[in-house]
C-alpha positions in Angstrom: -27.3 29.6 37.5 -24.2 28.9 35.4 -23.4 30.9 32.2 -21.3 31.3 29.5 -18.9 29.2 29.7 -18.9 27.9 33.1 -21.7 25.8 30.8 -19.1 23.7 29.6 -17.8 22.3 33.1 -21.3 21.5 33.9 -21.9 17.9 34.6 -24.9 17.0 32.5 -21.9 18.2 29.8 -19.9 15.2 31.3 -22.1 12.6 31.1 -23.3 14.1 27.4 -19.4 13.2 25.9 -19.8 10.2 28.2 -22.6 8.8 26.8 -21.4 9.7 23.0 -18.5 7.8 24.1 -20.5 4.7 24.7 -22.8 4.6 22.0 -21.3 6.3 19.2 -19.6 4.2 16.8 -18.7 6.7 14.8 -14.7 7.4 14.9 -14.8 11.0 14.4 -17.9 11.3 16.8 -15.8 9.7 19.1 -12.3 11.5 18.3 -14.2 14.7 18.9 -16.0 13.5 22.1 -12.4 12.6 23.6 -11.0 15.3 22.3 -13.6 17.4 24.4 -12.8 16.2 27.6 -9.4 16.3 26.7 -9.4 19.8 26.7 -11.8 20.5 29.2 -9.6 18.4 31.8 -6.7 19.7 30.8 -4.3 22.8 33.2 -4.5 23.4 36.5 -7.1 25.5 36.9 -10.4 24.8 39.2 -12.8 23.9 36.7 -10.6 21.6 34.8 -9.6 20.1 38.7 -13.5 19.5 38.9 -13.8 17.9 35.6 -11.2 15.3 36.2 -13.1 14.5 39.3 -16.3 14.8 37.5 -15.8 11.9 35.1 -14.2 10.0 37.7 -17.3 10.0 39.5 -19.4 9.9 36.5 -17.5 6.2 36.1 -16.0 7.3 32.8 -12.8 6.2 33.0 -13.9 2.5 32.0 -15.4 3.9 29.3 -12.1 5.6 27.9 -10.0 2.7 28.6 -11.9 0.3 26.3 -12.2 3.0 23.6 -8.1 2.5 23.7 -8.7 -1.1 22.0 -10.5 1.0 19.2 -9.3 0.5 15.6 -9.2 4.0 15.3 -5.5 6.0 15.1 -7.2 9.2 15.9 -9.5 8.2 18.3 -6.7 6.4 20.3 -4.5 9.6 20.4 -7.9 11.4 21.7 -8.2 8.8 24.0 -4.5 8.7 25.9 -4.1 12.3 25.8 -7.3 12.6 27.8 -6.1 10.2 29.9 -3.3 12.0 30.5 -4.8 15.4 31.7 -7.0 13.0 33.9 -4.1 11.4 35.9 -3.5 14.5 37.1 -5.9 13.9 39.6 -4.5 11.5 42.2 -7.3 9.6 42.3 -7.5 8.9 38.7 -4.0 8.4 38.3 -4.1 5.4 41.3 -7.4 3.5 38.7 -5.8 4.3 36.0 -2.5 2.7 36.7 -4.5 0.0 37.4 -7.2 -0.7 35.0 -5.5 1.1 31.7 -1.7 0.4 31.8 -2.1 -3.5 29.6 -4.5 -1.3 27.2 -1.6 1.6 26.3 1.3 -1.4 26.5 -1.1 -3.2 24.1 -0.6 -0.1 21.3 2.8 0.4 21.8 5.2 -1.1 18.8 6.6 -4.6 19.4 10.4 -5.0 17.8 8.8 -7.1 15.2 6.1 -4.5 13.9 4.2 -1.6 14.7 1.5 -2.5 17.0 -0.7 -4.8 15.4 -2.9 -1.0 14.4 -0.1 0.2 12.9 -0.4 3.5 14.9 0.7 7.1 13.6 4.0 8.0 15.0 1.7 11.2 16.5 -0.4 9.0 18.6 2.5 6.4 20.0 4.1 9.4 21.1 0.8 10.5 23.1 0.4 6.9 24.8 4.4 7.1 25.9 3.3 10.4 27.3 0.7 9.1 29.0 2.0 6.3 30.6 5.1 8.9 31.8 2.2 10.8 33.3 0.7 7.9 35.0 4.2 6.3 36.2 5.0 9.8 37.8 5.2 9.8 41.3 3.9 6.6 41.9 6.0 3.2 41.8 3.1 1.2 42.1 1.9 2.1 38.2 5.7 1.6 37.4 5.1 -1.6 38.8 2.5 -2.3 37.0 4.5 -1.3 33.7 6.7 -3.7 34.3 4.0 -6.3 34.9 2.3 -5.8 31.5 5.5 -6.8 29.7 6.3 -2.7 29.0 10.0 -2.7 29.6 10.7 -5.1 26.2 8.9 -2.7 24.1 9.9 0.3 25.4 13.6 -0.7 24.8 13.3 -2.1 21.4 11.4 1.8 20.4 14.3 3.6 22.4 16.6 1.7 20.3 15.2 1.2 17.5 12.6 3.3 16.2 13.2 5.6 13.4 11.4 8.2 15.3 13.3 10.3 17.1 10.3 11.5 19.0 9.1 8.1 19.8 13.2 7.8 21.1 13.0 10.7 23.3 9.2 9.5 24.7 10.7 5.9 25.6 13.9 7.0 27.0 11.8 9.7 29.3 9.6 6.8 30.3 12.3 4.5 31.2 14.4 6.7 33.2 11.4 7.6 35.2 11.3 3.5 35.6 15.1 3.7 37.1 14.4 6.2 39.1 12.5 3.7 41.8 15.1 2.1 43.2 12.8 0.3 44.6 12.4 -1.7 41.9 15.9 -2.3 40.6 15.7 -5.6 41.7 12.6 -7.0 40.3 14.0 -5.4 36.7 17.7 -7.1 37.4 16.3 -10.2 38.3 14.3 -9.9 34.7 17.4 -9.6 32.9 17.6 -5.7 32.7 20.4 -3.1 33.6 20.9 0.2 33.9 22.2 0.6 30.2 18.6 0.1 29.6 16.7 2.9 31.0 20.1 5.8 30.7 19.3 6.1 27.3 21.9 8.6 25.3 19.3 11.1 23.4 
């Protein structure tokens, strides 16, 4: 039977956190539960690999994606980082790219305003880093990003954000998108060109 730290990595623990994320209305509790899954799924060791698969099998991904709609900055941040870690699993990456991209893009500020929730810099950077992880090694997920009108927001952040960290994170995403040669025709049809994606930092 598992003992010590191994108890943290059992399916029952994942189920417990997911039930908290499903049922709680308390932002602090939601942030803590998402943060726990974020920590358990981080890194490249055996247990975190197991946790990433377990969250998927326990149908936890839709629970996390729904929480991207939260009005709490800290909940959105913790959930974004959890999704980033979970997407290190290839099957998770494909699912998150299909079902979470729209919600992630909605949390980004647009040219006219910060996002409707006015998220903090740390949260915007977390969302951008999650998008970057999801589109890495997946032109299909990058295509999903294009279809959610994400390019417009990314270019606006890279050109006009007051935050160097946001600018850098957005630029990394744009460079990754442009690296997929098979997407360039579609991008150019939408009026984008290389200069939008190769941002000087």
